[in-house]
C-alpha positions as CSV (number, residue, x, y, z in Angstrom):
1,M,44.4,115.8,18.3
2,G,40.9,115.7,19.5
3,K,40.0,115.8,15.7
4,Q,42.1,112.9,14.8
5,Q,40.4,111.1,18.0
6,S,36.8,111.4,16.9
7,S,37.4,110.6,13.2
8,L,38.7,107.4,14.6
9,K,36.0,106.8,17.1
10,S,33.5,107.5,14.0
11,T,35.7,105.0,11.6
12,L,35.1,102.0,14.1
13,A,31.6,102.6,14.5
14,V,31.0,102.9,11.1
15,S,33.2,99.7,10.2
16,L,31.2,97.5,11.9
17,T,29.2,97.7,8.9
18,N,32.2,95.9,7.0
19,Y,32.4,93.4,9.8
20,L,28.6,92.4,9.2
21,D,29.2,92.3,5.2
22,A,32.0,90.1,5.5
23,G,30.6,87.9,8.5
24,A,27.1,87.5,6.8
25,I,29.1,86.0,3.5
26,V,31.4,83.6,5.5
27,A,28.7,82.6,8.1
28,G,26.3,81.6,4.9
29,A,29.3,79.9,3.3
30,S,30.4,78.2,6.4
31,G,27.2,76.7,7.2
32,L,26.5,75.8,3.3
33,T,27.1,72.1,3.8
34,L,24.8,71.9,7.0
35,W,22.1,73.8,4.9
36,Q,22.3,71.6,2.1
37,K,22.1,68.4,4.0
38,Y,19.5,69.8,6.2
39,L,17.2,70.9,3.3
40,G,18.4,68.8,0.5
41,L,20.1,71.3,-1.6
42,T,21.6,70.9,-5.1
43,E,24.8,72.7,-6.1
44,V,22.3,74.8,-8.1
45,H,20.2,75.8,-4.8
46,L,23.8,77.0,-3.3
47,G,24.7,79.1,-6.3
48,W,21.0,80.9,-6.0
49,L,21.7,81.5,-2.4
50,N,25.2,83.2,-3.7
51,F,23.2,84.9,-6.2
52,I,20.7,86.7,-3.8
53,S,23.2,87.2,-1.1
54,A,25.5,89.9,0.5
55,N,28.0,88.5,-1.9
56,C,26.3,89.5,-5.0
57,L,22.4,90.6,-6.1
58,G,21.1,91.4,-2.7
59,A,24.0,93.9,-1.9
60,A,23.8,95.3,-5.4
61,I,19.9,96.2,-5.0
62,G,20.8,97.7,-1.7
63,A,24.0,99.6,-3.1
64,I,22.3,101.7,-5.4
65,I,19.2,102.5,-3.0
66,G,21.4,103.3,-0.5
67,G,24.4,105.4,-2.3
68,F,21.7,107.9,-3.5
69,L,19.8,107.6,-0.2
70,A,22.9,108.7,1.1
71,D,23.4,111.7,-0.9
72,K,19.8,112.9,-0.7
73,Y,18.9,112.5,2.9
74,G,22.6,112.4,4.4
75,R,24.9,109.9,5.7
76,K,23.5,109.6,9.0
77,F,19.7,108.8,7.3
78,I,21.6,105.2,6.7
79,Y,23.0,104.8,10.0
80,T,19.4,105.6,11.8
81,Y,17.6,103.0,10.1
82,N,19.7,100.3,8.0
83,L,20.7,98.1,10.3
84,L,17.0,97.6,11.4
85,V,16.6,95.9,8.1
86,Y,19.9,93.4,8.4
87,M,18.6,92.0,12.0
88,T,15.7,91.3,10.2
89,G,16.9,89.4,7.3
90,V,19.3,87.7,10.1
91,L,16.4,86.5,12.0
92,I,14.8,85.1,8.9
93,I,17.6,82.7,8.3
94,M,18.0,81.9,12.0
95,C,14.5,80.6,11.6
96,A,14.4,79.1,8.1
97,V,12.9,75.9,7.7
98,N,12.7,75.4,3.9
99,F,14.5,77.1,1.1
100,P,12.4,80.0,0.0
101,M,12.7,81.2,3.8
102,L,16.4,80.8,3.6
103,L,16.8,82.7,0.3
104,A,14.6,85.5,1.6
105,G,16.8,85.7,4.7
106,F,19.8,86.0,2.7
107,L,18.5,88.5,0.4
108,V,16.9,90.8,2.8
109,T,20.3,90.7,4.6
110,G,22.2,91.0,1.1
111,V,20.3,94.1,0.5
112,S,20.8,95.9,4.1
113,V,24.8,95.4,3.3
114,G,24.6,96.9,0.1
115,I,22.8,99.7,1.5
116,G,25.3,100.7,4.4
117,V,28.6,99.7,2.4
118,P,28.7,103.3,0.1
119,A,27.6,105.4,2.9
120,S,30.3,103.9,5.1
121,W,33.6,104.2,2.9
122,T,31.9,108.0,2.1
123,Y,31.6,108.8,5.9
124,I,35.0,107.6,6.7
125,S,36.5,109.5,4.1
126,E,34.5,112.8,4.6
127,N,35.6,112.3,8.5
128,S,39.5,111.6,8.0
129,E,42.2,114.5,7.9
130,V,44.1,114.3,5.0
131,N,46.8,112.6,6.5
132,N,45.0,110.0,7.7
133,R,42.3,109.0,5.3
134,G,44.2,106.1,4.1
135,R,44.8,104.8,7.4
136,N,41.1,105.0,8.7
137,I,39.9,103.0,5.2
138,C,42.4,100.5,6.0
139,I,40.9,100.1,9.6
140,S,37.5,99.7,8.1
141,Q,39.2,97.0,6.1
142,M,40.2,95.2,8.9
143,S,37.0,95.1,10.3
144,W,36.0,93.2,7.0
145,G,38.8,90.7,7.9
146,F,37.7,90.6,11.8
147,G,34.0,89.8,10.4
148,P,35.0,86.4,8.7
149,M,37.5,85.4,11.2
150,I,35.4,85.6,14.2
151,T,32.2,83.9,12.3
152,L,34.8,81.1,11.0
153,L,36.1,80.4,14.5
154,L,32.5,80.3,16.2
155,G,31.2,78.2,13.1
156,M,34.2,75.8,14.0
157,L,32.9,75.5,17.8
158,F,29.7,75.0,16.9
159,A,30.0,72.7,13.9
160,P,28.8,68.9,14.4
161,D,32.4,68.1,15.2
162,G,33.3,71.3,17.3
163,Y,34.3,71.8,20.8
164,L,30.8,73.5,21.7
165,F,28.3,71.2,19.7
166,G,26.9,69.4,22.7
167,W,25.6,73.2,23.7
168,V,24.0,73.4,20.0
169,E,22.6,70.0,20.6
170,S,20.7,71.1,23.7
171,I,19.4,74.2,22.3
172,G,18.5,72.0,19.2
173,H,16.2,69.9,21.2
174,A,15.1,72.5,23.5
175,I,13.5,74.7,20.4
176,G,12.8,71.8,18.1
177,G,12.0,68.8,20.4
178,A,13.8,65.4,21.0
179,N,12.7,63.8,18.1
180,L,14.9,66.4,15.6
181,T,17.0,64.8,13.0
182,G,20.7,64.7,13.1
183,D,20.8,67.2,10.0
184,A,18.2,69.1,11.6
185,V,20.2,69.6,15.0
186,N,23.2,69.9,13.3
187,V,22.1,72.9,11.2
188,F,21.4,74.5,14.9
189,S,25.2,75.3,14.6
190,S,24.7,77.8,11.6
191,R,21.6,79.1,13.5
192,I,23.8,80.6,16.3
193,V,26.5,81.9,14.4
194,F,24.0,84.1,12.7
195,F,22.7,85.0,15.9
196,S,25.7,86.0,16.7
197,L,25.2,88.6,13.9
198,F,22.1,89.8,15.1
199,V,23.8,90.8,18.6
200,I,26.7,92.6,16.7
201,A,24.3,94.1,14.2
202,F,22.3,95.7,17.7
203,V,25.4,97.0,18.8
204,A,26.5,98.7,15.8
205,W,23.4,100.3,15.3
206,M,23.2,101.4,18.7
207,L,26.7,103.2,18.1
208,Q,26.0,104.5,14.6
209,R,22.4,106.1,15.8
210,Q,24.9,108.7,17.8
211,L,27.1,109.9,14.8
212,E,27.3,113.5,13.7
213,E,26.1,114.2,10.2
214,S,28.8,114.6,8.1
215,S,30.2,117.9,7.6
216,E,31.3,117.8,4.2
217,W,27.3,116.6,3.3
218,K,26.0,119.2,5.0
219,A,28.2,122.2,3.4
220,S,27.7,120.7,0.0
221,R,24.0,120.3,0.7
222,E,23.6,124.5,1.7
223,S,26.0,125.4,-1.5
224,A,23.3,123.6,-3.6
225,K,20.2,125.2,-1.9
226,E,22.1,128.8,-1.9
227,R,22.3,128.1,-6.0
228,G,18.8,127.0,-6.5
229,E,20.0,123.7,-7.5
230,N,17.6,120.5,-8.0
231,T,18.7,118.2,-5.2
232,G,16.6,115.6,-6.3
233,L,17.7,111.4,-7.2
234,L,16.9,111.7,-10.6
235,H,18.8,115.2,-11.0
236,A,22.2,113.5,-9.1
237,F,21.9,110.5,-11.8
238,S,21.9,113.2,-14.6
239,V,24.9,115.1,-13.2
240,L,26.6,112.3,-12.8
241,F,26.1,110.8,-16.3
242,S,26.4,114.3,-18.0
243,N,30.1,114.8,-16.3
244,R,32.7,113.5,-18.6
245,T,35.3,113.3,-15.7
246,A,32.6,111.3,-13.6
247,V,31.9,108.8,-16.2
248,K,35.6,108.1,-17.0
249,T,36.0,107.6,-13.2
250,V,33.1,105.4,-12.9
251,C,34.1,103.2,-15.8
252,F,37.8,103.0,-14.2
253,L,36.7,102.0,-10.7
254,A,34.1,99.9,-11.9
255,T,36.8,98.0,-13.9
256,I,39.5,97.4,-11.4
257,Y,37.0,96.3,-8.7
258,L,34.8,94.2,-11.1
259,T,37.3,92.2,-12.1
260,W,39.3,91.5,-9.0
261,N,35.8,91.3,-6.9
262,L,34.7,88.4,-9.5
263,V,37.3,86.4,-8.0
264,A,37.3,87.5,-4.7
265,S,33.2,87.0,-4.5
266,V,33.4,83.2,-5.3
267,M,36.4,83.0,-2.7
268,G,34.4,84.7,-0.1
269,F,31.2,82.3,-0.4
270,F,32.7,79.3,-1.8
271,Q,36.1,78.9,-0.5
272,P,35.7,76.2,2.2
273,H,33.1,74.3,-0.3
274,I,36.0,74.3,-2.8
275,Y,38.9,73.0,-0.2
276,E,36.7,70.1,0.7
277,T,35.4,69.3,-2.6
278,A,38.6,70.1,-5.1
279,G,41.4,69.8,-2.6
280,G,39.8,66.8,-0.5
281,V,40.6,67.9,3.0
282,S,37.8,68.1,5.9
283,N,35.3,70.5,6.7
284,E,36.9,71.2,9.9
285,Q,40.6,71.5,8.0
286,A,38.9,73.6,5.6
287,N,37.6,76.0,8.0
288,W,40.7,76.5,10.0
289,M,42.6,77.3,6.9
290,N,40.2,80.0,5.9
291,C,40.2,81.4,9.3
292,I,44.1,81.6,9.5
293,Q,43.9,83.0,6.2
294,W,41.4,86.0,7.7
295,A,44.1,86.4,10.4
296,I,46.9,86.7,7.7
297,I,44.5,89.5,5.8
298,V,44.1,91.4,9.2
299,F,47.6,91.3,10.1
300,V,48.8,92.5,6.7
301,T,46.2,95.6,6.4
302,F,47.2,96.6,10.0
303,I,50.9,97.1,8.6
304,L,49.7,99.1,5.5
305,S,47.4,101.0,7.8
306,Y,50.9,102.6,8.8
307,F,52.3,103.1,5.5
308,I,49.2,103.6,3.0
309,D,49.2,107.6,3.4
310,K,53.0,107.8,3.3
311,I,54.0,105.7,0.2
312,S,53.1,105.1,-3.5
313,H,49.5,103.5,-4.1
314,K,50.6,102.1,-7.1
315,L,53.6,100.7,-5.7
316,V,51.0,98.5,-3.2
317,Y,48.4,97.9,-5.9
318,T,50.5,96.4,-8.2
319,I,52.2,94.1,-5.2
320,G,48.8,93.0,-4.0
321,L,47.9,91.9,-7.4
322,L,50.8,90.1,-8.5
323,V,50.8,88.1,-5.2
324,A,47.1,87.1,-5.8
325,I,48.0,86.0,-9.7
326,S,51.1,84.2,-8.0
327,A,48.5,82.4,-5.8
328,W,46.6,81.1,-8.8
329,L,49.7,79.9,-10.4
330,I,50.7,77.8,-7.9
331,I,47.2,76.0,-8.1
332,V,47.1,75.5,-11.7
333,T,50.5,74.7,-12.0
334,I,51.3,72.2,-9.2
335,G,47.7,71.1,-8.6
336,V,45.0,71.5,-6.0
337,G,45.2,68.1,-4.6
338,S,48.1,68.8,-2.1
339,Q,47.5,70.2,1.2
340,S,51.0,71.9,0.8
341,V,49.8,74.1,-2.4
342,L,46.6,74.6,-0.4
343,W,48.2,76.3,2.5
344,A,50.5,78.3,0.1
345,F,47.5,79.6,-1.9
346,A,45.7,80.5,1.7
347,V,48.8,82.5,2.5
348,L,49.4,84.1,-0.6
349,W,45.4,84.9,-1.2
350,G,45.6,86.2,2.4
351,V,48.6,88.4,1.7
352,Q,46.7,90.1,-1.5
353,S,43.5,90.2,0.6
354,G,45.2,92.5,2.9
355,L,46.8,94.8,0.2
356,S,43.3,94.4,-1.7
357,V,41.9,96.2,-4.7
358,Q,38.7,96.8,-2.6
359,I,40.9,99.1,-0.5
360,F,41.8,101.1,-3.2
361,Y,38.4,101.1,-4.6
362,A,37.0,102.2,-1.3
363,L,39.6,105.0,-1.2
364,W,39.7,106.4,-4.5
365,G,35.8,105.9,-5.0
366,S,35.3,108.3,-2.0
367,E,38.1,110.7,-3.2
368,L,37.4,111.1,-6.9
369,F,33.9,112.0,-6.8
370,P,32.4,115.4,-5.2
371,A,30.2,115.4,-2.2
372,K,27.0,115.7,-4.3
373,F,27.0,112.4,-5.9
374,R,29.7,110.8,-3.8
375,A,27.8,107.7,-2.3
376,G,25.7,107.4,-5.4
377,A,28.4,107.1,-7.5
378,Q,29.9,104.8,-5.1
379,G,26.4,102.8,-5.0
380,M,26.2,102.8,-8.6
381,M,29.4,101.1,-9.0
382,F,28.5,98.7,-6.3
383,F,25.6,97.7,-8.1
384,I,27.2,97.0,-11.3
385,V,29.9,95.1,-9.2
386,R,27.8,92.8,-7.4
387,G,25.0,92.4,-10.0
388,L,27.5,90.8,-12.2
389,S,29.3,89.1,-9.5
390,A,26.0,87.2,-8.7
391,V,25.5,86.3,-12.7
392,W,29.2,84.8,-12.2
393,G,28.6,83.2,-8.9
394,L,26.0,81.2,-10.9
395,T,28.1,80.8,-13.9
396,F,31.0,79.5,-11.6
397,T,28.8,76.8,-10.2
398,Y,28.4,75.1,-13.7
399,I,31.9,75.9,-14.5
400,Y,33.1,74.1,-11.4
401,G,30.8,71.1,-11.6
402,E,29.2,68.9,-8.4
403,N,32.7,67.5,-7.5
404,G,35.3,70.1,-8.6
405,E,36.0,68.7,-12.0
406,G,36.0,72.0,-13.8
407,F,38.5,73.7,-11.2
408,T,41.3,74.0,-13.6
409,F,39.8,75.9,-16.0
410,A,37.7,78.2,-13.4
411,A,41.4,79.3,-12.1
412,Y,42.5,80.2,-15.6
413,C,39.5,82.5,-15.9
414,M,40.3,83.9,-12.2
415,I,44.1,84.8,-13.5
416,V,42.7,86.6,-16.5
417,L,40.2,88.5,-14.2
418,L,43.1,89.4,-11.9
419,L,45.2,90.4,-14.7
420,I,42.7,93.1,-16.3
421,S,42.7,94.7,-12.7
422,L,46.3,94.6,-12.7
423,I,46.7,96.7,-15.9
424,V,43.8,98.7,-15.8
425,G,44.9,99.9,-12.0
426,F,48.4,100.4,-13.1
427,I,47.6,102.7,-16.1
428,G,45.1,104.5,-14.5
429,C,46.3,105.2,-10.7
430,P,45.0,108.7,-9.4
431,N,47.4,110.8,-7.8
432,T,45.4,111.7,-4.6
433,R,47.5,111.1,-1.4
434,G,48.3,113.6,0.6
435,K,45.2,115.9,-1.0
436,S,42.0,117.2,1.0
437,L,38.7,115.9,-0.6
438,A,37.9,119.5,-1.6
439,Q,41.5,120.0,-3.4
440,I,41.0,116.8,-5.5
441,T,37.1,117.6,-6.2
442,K,38.5,121.4,-7.4
443,E,41.2,119.7,-9.6
444,R,39.0,117.1,-11.2
445,Y,35.8,119.2,-11.8
446,G,36.5,122.9,-11.2
447,D,34.9,125.3,-8.9
448,N,31.0,124.2,-9.7
449,M,30.9,121.1,-8.0
């Protein structure tokens, strides 16, 4: 019992990384309209913010660096320094007065998110017991849901029509003077939301610095030294790409996660904006719909955490993607202009996200690779996925148009991507439930890993 309590405690501390990942994406998304008016930004500017943010390229760059650093220097190395980078990025956004400064803040924050994510999923799996590895990944995923939900609630409270906007005005004028324009005052609501992430990041940094190093990483490191094996980063890359099983695993996981994430990344960053422009609802209503959706995600993931280590992964994976496809089919067959359709979409997308591909990507990504390049392989895949998501985010702004005129075509693109993720995942779903990481590694790679 003591070990299970320890794994749960470390899972909660590490899961704050996911809170900060999703929180950074949604904090940017909920304040897009405010920054757009304050700095006079176009849809293309918004696309660039998405392109280099925690949603896409920034995280991609950080992931490939952080994954291999975690394999080279240990998981604890990441937790000792990475959130200092995150806090720096958030601080730049809080102080931004022009587009280059805002862009730089999004980039630095995104890089930090990318560095932390592969290490966090790896650490959680390596410190879990066989019968609760899926549960702990679900807990991590719940944190990914809590981040947006709380961030959106704060965004609505501090928004220009929110209950606490009077406090925002007082802070804005106290810092910027009495002559601030309305748009300059309004954007302080977004600055305050980012400040909340700064505080959470500081708390998470204090907790994560106290974590013990992964015993599995230490054992793998000692074994490599005993055999006189090269432990450099270039060698890790060469081993990864020279192993047929590892390459096939990378292709499988990158495919299911990429096709799903191309849809999810757009929804994570642009969803409130889409609800307002294509759906015709107010900013407040769009944020409420998104917030309730995140509450559904947390609830569904919480229920899943009790069963994921006991039921078929293929079944849950399939149900989640069928629900996702159904949500988009409702949009394209009935239309986006009806509020009842938007609510149906929000609920269905919340259910699928609670059973999401990301849960299985995080679980399988940490199970299907040996400890020597477990985090590095995840970092490389995260780099591929978030990098291509960055390109897709820019492309999406052109498909979507200034006022949502291309929404229907974009929705069909989403359906095709989700179908690919469903088919590939259904065919390639691995049988890892109930097995230890050492057993899985031996079955897939033999005794030499």
